[in-house]
C-alpha positions in Angstrom: 84.8 -63.8 -26.1 87.3 -66.1 -27.7 85.8 -69.2 -26.0 82.4 -68.5 -27.2 83.6 -67.8 -30.6 85.5 -71.2 -30.6 82.6 -72.9 -29.5 80.0 -71.3 -32.0 82.8 -72.7 -34.7 83.0 -76.3 -33.2 78.9 -76.1 -33.2 78.7 -75.0 -36.7 81.2 -77.8 -38.1 79.4 -80.4 -36.2 76.1 -79.1 -37.6 78.4 -79.2 -41.2 79.4 -82.6 -40.2 75.7 -83.8 -39.3 74.0 -82.4 -42.3 76.7 -83.3 -45.0 76.2 -86.5 -47.1 79.4 -87.7 -45.7 79.0 -87.0 -42.1 77.8 -90.3 -41.0 80.2 -92.3 -39.7 81.9 -94.4 -42.2 83.5 -97.2 -40.2 81.7 -99.0 -37.2 82.5 -98.6 -33.7 83.1 -101.7 -32.6 83.5 -105.3 -35.1 82.3 -108.7 -34.1 83.2 -110.6 -37.3 86.6 -110.1 -39.5 86.4 -111.9 -43.4 89.3 -112.0 -45.8 89.5 -114.0 -48.7 93.3 -114.1 -49.0 94.3 -114.5 -45.1 91.3 -116.1 -44.1 90.1 -120.1 -43.0 86.9 -121.1 -42.3 88.1 -123.2 -39.3 89.3 -119.9 -37.6 86.8 -118.1 -34.9 86.7 -115.3 -37.0 87.0 -113.0 -34.0 90.2 -111.1 -34.8 92.2 -109.4 -37.5 94.8 -112.3 -37.3 92.0 -114.9 -37.4 89.7 -114.0 -39.7 86.8 -116.2 -42.0 87.5 -116.6 -45.4 84.1 -116.4 -46.7 81.1 -113.5 -46.3 78.5 -116.5 -46.0 79.9 -117.9 -43.4 80.7 -115.0 -41.2 76.5 -114.7 -41.8 75.8 -117.8 -40.8 77.8 -117.6 -37.5 76.5 -114.0 -37.0 73.5 -112.7 -34.7 71.0 -110.1 -35.6 73.0 -107.0 -35.2 76.6 -107.9 -35.6 79.0 -106.0 -37.5 80.7 -108.2 -40.0 84.4 -106.4 -41.4 85.1 -108.3 -45.1 88.9 -107.3 -46.2 89.8 -106.1 -49.5 89.9 -109.2 -52.6 87.6 -110.7 -54.6 85.0 -113.1 -53.4 82.0 -115.2 -55.1 80.5 -117.3 -52.3 81.6 -120.7 -50.5 83.5 -122.8 -53.4 82.4 -120.2 -56.0 78.7 -120.9 -55.3 77.8 -117.0 -56.3 75.7 -116.1 -53.8 75.0 -115.1 -50.2 71.9 -115.8 -48.3 71.2 -113.0 -45.6 68.2 -114.6 -43.0 69.3 -111.6 -40.0 70.2 -108.0 -40.2 73.6 -108.0 -39.6 75.8 -105.1 -40.4 78.2 -105.8 -43.4 81.0 -103.5 -44.0 83.5 -103.9 -46.9 86.8 -101.8 -47.7 89.1 -103.0 -45.4 93.0 -103.4 -46.1 94.2 -107.0 -45.5 95.2 -106.1 -41.7 92.0 -104.3 -41.0 94.1 -101.1 -40.3 92.1 -99.0 -42.5 88.9 -99.1 -44.7 88.4 -97.4 -48.0 86.0 -98.6 -50.6 87.9 -97.5 -53.3 91.8 -98.4 -52.6 90.7 -101.6 -50.8 88.2 -102.6 -53.0 86.0 -105.5 -51.5 84.5 -107.3 -54.8 82.1 -109.8 -55.0 82.7 -111.4 -58.5 81.1 -114.8 -59.3 82.1 -116.6 -62.6 80.3 -117.9 -65.1 81.2 -121.4 -65.1 80.2 -122.1 -61.4 77.7 -119.6 -60.2 74.1 -120.4 -59.2 71.3 -119.0 -60.4 70.3 -116.7 -57.2 71.1 -113.2 -56.7 74.4 -112.4 -55.3 73.2 -111.4 -52.0 69.7 -112.3 -51.3 68.0 -111.0 -47.7 64.8 -112.5 -46.3 63.0 -113.0 -43.5 64.4 -110.3 -40.6 66.0 -107.4 -42.1 65.5 -104.5 -39.7 68.4 -102.9 -39.1 70.5 -104.4 -42.2 73.3 -102.9 -43.5 75.5 -103.2 -46.8 78.0 -100.7 -46.8 81.3 -100.6 -49.3 81.4 -103.3 -51.8 81.5 -103.8 -55.7 78.7 -106.0 -56.5 80.1 -107.1 -60.0 77.9 -109.3 -62.4 80.4 -108.8 -65.6 82.1 -112.3 -64.9 78.8 -114.3 -64.4 76.9 -113.1 -68.0 77.4 -114.3 -71.1 78.4 -111.8 -73.9 78.7 -112.1 -77.6 81.9 -112.0 -78.7 81.4 -109.4 -82.0 77.5 -109.0 -82.5 76.9 -105.2 -81.0 80.3 -104.6 -80.0 81.3 -101.2 -80.8 85.3 -100.2 -80.6 87.1 -99.7 -77.6 84.3 -101.6 -75.3 85.6 -104.9 -73.7 82.9 -107.1 -74.8 80.0 -107.9 -77.3 76.5 -107.2 -76.5 74.9 -109.0 -73.1 73.3 -112.4 -74.1 69.9 -113.3 -72.2 68.8 -116.6 -72.3 68.7 -119.3 -73.8 71.4 -117.7 -75.7 75.0 -118.0 -74.6 78.4 -117.7 -75.9 79.1 -121.3 -76.9 82.3 -120.8 -78.2 83.5 -119.8 -74.6 81.1 -122.7 -73.1 79.5 -120.3 -71.2 76.3 -121.1 -69.3 73.4 -119.0 -70.1 73.2 -115.2 -68.3 71.7 -115.8 -64.6 69.1 -113.0 -64.7 69.0 -112.1 -60.9 69.9 -109.2 -59.0 72.7 -107.7 -57.4 70.6 -107.2 -54.0 67.4 -108.4 -53.5 65.1 -108.3 -50.3 62.4 -110.7 -50.9 59.3 -109.5 -50.4 58.3 -111.7 -47.2 60.3 -109.9 -45.2 59.1 -108.6 -41.9 60.4 -104.9 -42.7 62.4 -102.2 -41.2 65.2 -100.0 -41.6 67.6 -100.7 -44.2 70.8 -99.1 -45.4 72.7 -99.7 -48.3 75.5 -97.4 -48.9 79.1 -96.6 -50.4 78.7 -99.8 -53.2 79.0 -100.1 -56.9 76.9 -102.4 -58.6 77.7 -102.9 -62.1 76.7 -105.2 -65.0 73.7 -106.4 -63.2 71.4 -108.8 -65.4 68.6 -108.0 -63.5 68.4 -104.7 -61.1 71.3 -103.3 -59.4 68.8 -103.2 -56.1 65.6 -104.6 -56.2 63.5 -105.1 -52.8 59.8 -105.2 -51.3 59.7 -102.7 -48.3 57.4 -102.2 -45.4 57.7 -100.0 -42.6 60.5 -97.9 -41.6 63.1 -96.0 -43.8 65.0 -98.1 -46.7 68.1 -95.8 -47.4 69.9 -95.9 -50.7 72.8 -93.4 -50.6 76.6 -92.7 -52.1 76.4 -95.7 -54.4 77.8 -96.1 -58.0 75.3 -97.9 -60.5 76.4 -98.8 -64.2 75.2 -100.8 -66.8 72.5 -102.2 -65.1 69.4 -103.9 -66.7 66.0 -103.0 -66.6 66.4 -100.4 -63.3 69.2 -99.8 -61.2 67.1 -99.2 -58.2 63.5 -100.9 -57.6 61.8 -100.9 -54.1 58.2 -101.2 -54.0 55.7 -101.3 -50.6 54.6 -104.6 -49.5 52.7 -103.5 -46.6 49.9 -100.7 -46.2 46.6 -100.8 -47.8 46.2 -100.9 -52.1 42.4 -99.8 -52.9 41.5 -99.7 -56.4 41.6 -96.2 -56.3 45.1 -94.7 -55.7 44.0 -91.9 -53.8 42.8 -94.2 -51.2 46.2 -95.9 -50.9 48.0 -96.1 -47.5 51.5 -95.4 -47.1 53.6 -98.0 -45.3 57.1 -97.3 -45.3 59.8 -94.4 -46.6 62.9 -94.5 -49.2 65.7 -92.2 -49.7 67.8 -92.2 -52.5 70.7 -90.0 -52.4 74.1 -88.9 -54.0 73.9 -91.6 -56.0 75.7 -92.0 -59.3 73.9 -93.6 -61.7 74.4 -94.5 -65.5 73.7 -96.5 -68.4 70.7 -98.6 -67.4 69.7 -100.9 -70.2 66.2 -102.2 -71.5 64.4 -105.2 -70.5 65.4 -106.8 -74.1 67.8 -105.5 -77.4 64.9 -103.4 -78.8 65.0 -100.7 -76.4 61.1 -100.6 -75.8 60.7 -102.0 -72.2 62.5 -100.8 -68.8 65.8 -99.2 -68.6 65.2 -96.8 -65.8 67.3 -95.1 -63.2 65.1 -95.3 -60.2 61.6 -96.5 -60.0 59.0 -95.1 -57.8 56.8 -97.8 -56.8 53.5 -97.8 -55.1 52.6 -97.2 -51.1 55.9 -95.7 -50.2 57.3 -92.1 -50.1 60.4 -91.3 -51.7 62.7 -88.5 -51.0 65.5 -88.3 -54.0 67.8 -85.9 -54.1 71.5 -85.1 -54.9 72.1 -87.8 -57.6 73.8 -88.1 -61.2 71.4 -89.7 -63.2 72.6 -90.4 -66.9 72.4 -92.5 -70.0 69.5 -94.5 -69.4 67.8 -96.1 -72.3 64.3 -95.4 -71.0 63.7 -92.4 -68.3 66.1 -91.3 -65.2 63.0 -91.7 -63.0 60.1 -93.7 -63.5 57.1 -92.2 -61.2 54.2 -93.9 -63.6 52.9 -96.4 -61.1 50.1 -94.1 -60.1 51.7 -93.5 -56.5 50.4 -90.2 -54.9 52.3 -87.1 -56.0 52.3 -85.5 -52.3 54.5 -88.9 -51.7 57.5 -88.0 -53.9 60.4 -85.1 -53.5 62.7 -84.6 -56.1 65.4 -82.1 -55.7 68.9 -80.9 -56.6 69.6 -83.9 -59.3 71.8 -83.7 -62.6 70.1 -85.2 -65.7 71.6 -85.7 -68.7 71.0 -87.9 -71.9 68.4 -90.3 -70.6 66.6 -91.4 -74.1 63.4 -91.6 -72.9 63.6 -88.0 -70.6 64.5 -87.3 -67.4 61.3 -88.2 -65.8 58.5 -90.4 -66.9 54.8 -89.3 -65.2 51.6 -90.9 -65.4 49.1 -88.3 -63.8 46.1 -90.2 -64.7 45.9 -94.2 -66.3 46.2 -94.4 -69.9 48.8 -91.8 -69.9 52.6 -91.1 -70.0 54.7 -88.0 -70.3 57.9 -87.8 -70.9 59.5 -84.5 -68.9 62.8 -83.0 -69.1 64.4 -81.6 -66.3 63.7 -77.7 -66.9 60.3 -78.5 -67.2 59.9 -79.9 -63.3 59.2 -76.9 -61.8 55.3 -77.6 -63.4 54.5 -80.6 -61.0 53.0 -80.7 -58.1 55.4 -83.2 -56.0 56.0 -82.6 -52.4 59.0 -80.6 -53.6 60.7 -80.5 -57.1 63.8 -77.5 -56.6 67.4 -77.3 -57.9 67.0 -80.4 -60.5 69.4 -79.2 -63.4 69.9 -80.5 -67.0 73.6 -80.6 -67.7 76.5 -83.0 -68.6 79.2 -82.8 -65.8 82.4 -82.3 -67.6 84.2 -83.6 -64.6 82.6 -86.9 -64.6 85.3 -89.7 -65.8 83.0 -91.9 -67.9 84.7 -94.7 -70.1 84.9 -92.8 -73.2 84.2 -95.9 -76.0 81.3 -97.1 -73.7 79.7 -93.6 -73.5 80.4 -93.2 -77.4 78.8 -96.7 -78.2 75.6 -95.9 -76.1 75.0 -92.3 -78.0 75.0 -94.3 -80.9 73.2 -97.4 -80.0 70.9 -98.5 -82.5 68.1 -101.5 -82.9 67.0 -102.4 -86.3 64.7 -105.2 -87.7 64.9 -106.6 -91.2 62.5 -109.3 -93.3 63.6 -111.6 -95.7 60.8 -112.5 -97.6 61.1 -114.7 -100.5 58.2 -115.1 -102.4 59.1 -117.6 -105.1 60.1 -120.2 -102.4 58.6 -123.2 -103.1 57.1 -123.4 -99.7 55.6 -119.7 -100.1 54.1 -120.8 -103.5 52.3 -123.5 -102.0 50.9 -121.3 -99.2 50.1 -119.0 -102.0 48.1 -121.8 -103.5 46.5 -122.5 -100.5 45.4 -119.2 -99.6 47.7 -118.9 -96.4 50.0 -116.0 -95.3 53.5 -116.1 -96.8 56.5 -116.2 -94.2 59.5 -115.1 -94.3 62.8 -114.8 -91.7 63.2 -111.8 -89.9 66.4 -110.9 -88.2 67.5 -108.1 -85.4 70.3 -106.4 -84.6 71.7 -104.0 -81.6 74.8 -102.0 -82.1 75.1 -102.1 -78.4 73.0 -103.7 -75.5 74.0 -104.5 -71.8 78.0 -104.7 -72.8 80.2 -105.1 -69.9 81.8 -102.0 -68.3 85.1 -102.2 -66.5 84.4 -102.5 -62.8 87.7 -100.7 -61.8 86.8 -97.5 -63.7 83.5 -97.2 -62.1 85.5 -96.6 -58.6 86.8 -93.4 -60.4 83.2 -92.1 -60.1 83.4 -91.5 -56.3 84.1 -87.9 -55.8 83.8 -86.9 -59.1 81.4 -84.1 -58.8 81.5 -82.4 -55.4 78.2 -82.2 -53.6 76.3 -84.2 -55.9 76.3 -88.1 -57.1 78.7 -90.6 -54.9 81.3 -89.1 -53.1 84.3 -90.3 -51.3 84.3 -91.9 -48.2 85.9 -90.3 -45.1 
């Protein structure tokens, strides 16, 4: 009897581990390549913890499809600070290792990809193309906060690190900045062959154009257990590139699946400082099915989830998420052409999606958000002012000729895309048990 009871307990425990958001293995069973910015050299063979390569992109070039690349803690920026990594094969990238590779934790051993403004090229941080079937990106901090250009004083609430994000061609000339590179943190190019992709246990912060943007076809694209803070346009946008897109959406063919689960998504900013366009947590795009569950989605300029692309309702599951303070509503929904509804979580039960259960509208008190940044976001405003001098010589002349008078219009935002301290994002892992990003095991 005792043996049966013990076996039952073990089986129950294993089932719990399998179903748990943290039950999947967080550390690979083997390692093919080692990388350390602090202890490595690109002349090393990269095959052992004592002979690591120095740069991630060097390891990617040497690796074969399916190889596991372990990356130790430190600040990376690409070879000679180029600011990007090109990946044309499905490797498995694992960050968060200690310097001696004896342990792995994405919080205590932060592996930071953080190029500077001075040398960075105009590319996405991590550009994946050609073959991505089996690609894994796990345990990194992608921070664009040092590559972007920010104002010194304009749009700077009290206590926030920087002024507002400056978009090209504007730049901080006093600091000698280059213009902000408006590219993605991680971009899976649409000409890829498709297949399974997994992105988990990462931080995407201060992205100047999407945290993750991807074209996907075939297989499953998993975005799981990540933190997204202060990204522009959308934290996650994954769109279908295969299948059939007929004039009538009812005849579209599905060509892939996306799971967005256990992520914490905060402070997504609009395309421009006027707060009129974009600024979503998750965008539900065409020709893919979506399972969006157990996420914390709050503080987005537009909606927490955008479902306005006429994807089929039966392809969307939206369950057990926490929503709060999304200025354009928790869900933007277009049931048919020329319509748009802004719906809060407490109204979701009337939607006819494949599943829509357990969503809550609440502010998690235990969420360690930077208070100065939050206060600035809650008070963020955009205004325009026109200065028209009817008596100026130029306007008097225009008036005599029957032409329209002209003035100067100035615009102002009290906050827009300001840099969020990347170290603070690590505190969000495990802040709310059972929902949002959790600590790695």
